[in-house]
C-alpha positions as CSV (number, residue, x, y, z in Angstrom):
1,M,-24.5,-58.5,-7.6
2,D,-22.1,-57.6,-5.0
3,R,-18.8,-55.8,-5.6
4,N,-16.7,-59.0,-5.0
5,T,-18.6,-60.7,-7.8
6,F,-18.3,-57.7,-10.1
7,F,-14.6,-57.2,-9.6
8,G,-13.8,-61.0,-9.4
9,G,-12.6,-60.8,-5.8
10,N,-11.7,-58.2,-3.2
11,P,-11.5,-54.9,-5.1
12,L,-8.3,-53.8,-3.4
13,G,-6.7,-57.2,-4.2
14,V,-7.9,-56.9,-7.8
15,F,-6.4,-53.4,-8.1
16,I,-3.1,-54.5,-6.7
17,R,-2.9,-57.5,-9.1
18,L,-3.8,-55.3,-12.1
19,A,-1.2,-52.8,-11.1
20,L,1.5,-55.4,-10.8
21,I,0.5,-57.0,-14.1
22,S,0.5,-53.6,-15.8
23,I,4.0,-52.9,-14.5
24,V,5.3,-56.2,-16.0
25,V,3.5,-55.6,-19.3
26,G,4.8,-52.0,-19.4
27,I,8.4,-53.3,-18.9
28,V,8.0,-55.8,-21.7
29,M,6.5,-53.2,-24.0
30,K,9.3,-50.8,-23.2
31,A,11.8,-53.5,-24.0
32,L,10.2,-54.0,-27.3
33,G,10.5,-50.3,-28.1
34,I,6.9,-49.4,-27.6
35,D,6.3,-46.2,-25.5
36,L,3.2,-44.0,-24.9
37,G,4.0,-41.7,-27.8
38,N,4.6,-44.6,-30.2
39,F,1.4,-46.3,-28.9
40,F,-0.8,-43.3,-29.5
41,Q,0.9,-42.7,-32.9
42,R,-0.1,-46.3,-33.9
43,I,-3.7,-45.6,-32.7
44,N,-3.7,-42.5,-34.8
45,E,-2.4,-44.5,-37.8
46,L,-5.1,-47.0,-37.3
47,L,-7.8,-44.4,-37.3
48,R,-6.3,-42.7,-40.4
49,N,-6.1,-46.1,-42.2
50,I,-9.7,-46.8,-41.4
51,Y,-10.7,-43.4,-42.8
52,D,-8.4,-43.4,-45.8
53,L,-8.7,-47.0,-46.9
54,G,-12.3,-47.8,-46.0
55,F,-12.8,-51.5,-46.2
56,G,-9.2,-52.3,-46.9
57,A,-8.5,-51.1,-43.3
58,V,-11.2,-53.6,-42.1
59,E,-9.0,-56.4,-43.4
60,W,-6.0,-54.9,-41.8
61,I,-7.8,-54.6,-38.5
62,L,-9.1,-58.2,-38.7
63,E,-5.6,-59.5,-39.4
64,Y,-4.2,-57.8,-36.2
65,M,-7.3,-58.8,-34.2
66,L,-6.9,-62.5,-35.2
67,L,-3.2,-62.3,-34.4
68,G,-3.9,-60.8,-31.0
69,A,-6.7,-63.3,-30.4
70,L,-4.2,-66.1,-30.7
71,V,-2.7,-65.0,-27.4
72,V,-5.7,-63.3,-25.7
73,I,-8.3,-66.0,-26.0
74,P,-6.2,-68.9,-24.6
75,V,-5.1,-66.7,-21.7
76,W,-8.7,-65.7,-21.0
77,L,-9.8,-69.3,-21.3
78,I,-7.1,-70.5,-18.9
79,A,-8.0,-67.8,-16.4
80,R,-11.7,-68.7,-16.5
81,V,-11.0,-72.4,-16.1
82,A,-8.6,-71.7,-13.3
83,G,-11.1,-69.4,-11.6
84,A,-13.9,-72.0,-12.0
85,A,-11.6,-74.7,-10.5
86,R,-10.7,-72.4,-7.6
87,S,-14.3,-71.5,-6.8
88,R,-15.3,-75.2,-7.0
89,S,-12.6,-76.2,-4.5
90,E,-13.7,-73.5,-2.0
């Protein structure tokens, strides 16, 4: 497996795209009032909920995971289909 296959393209190009996407997502998250301190506080709350609530936290995690999957899975699927169509046309 070569590095272009592993990274999904030229590594420098992938790095630049990821950096630009990260900046855009960071701007959106900041507009929503989420910052690094808040983010890590939420992760800390998640870990405490898992520890304190046991299986009740599992239900809480699954709810958020399913909610996030409503966005992540279609985006991933569209990206894979677009990538397959692009590779087929080349």
